[in-house]
C-alpha positions, 0 to 999 in steps of 0.5 A: 430118058426120064425128065424131071422138072425143076421149079425155082421160086424165090431161090428155092428149088422144087423137083417135079415129075412130068407132066407140068403143063397144068401146074404152069397154067395154075401158077400163071393164073395165080400171078395174073389174078394178083397172087394166090396159093398153088399146090406144088406136088412132090416128086415122090408121095406126100401132100406137096407144098402150097406156095403163094405166087405173086406178080414180080416173084422170080420163078424159073423152070428147068428140065433135067434128064435123069434117065438113061442106062449105062448100057445105052452109052457106047463102049468107048465112053463106058467100057475102057480103062485108064490105060486105054486112054493112053494106048498102053 
């Protein structure tokens, strides 16, 4: 199982790799101090993006499971044909 974290800031989504604990702390600190820039790292290489966080700004966190192998699924879910659904 691979988790990707989605940070939504003012309607824009940013996808982040694990771990995000330190990033959450940096964002909360910036907001508590009345506002400040926090660097949001990229999901894959690159410099990331600096976002100005301020009190009252809408920020939400989500976790998305993007992992899993097709082989991990049971045969009933992955191996059958359409005819099997109708017992033909």
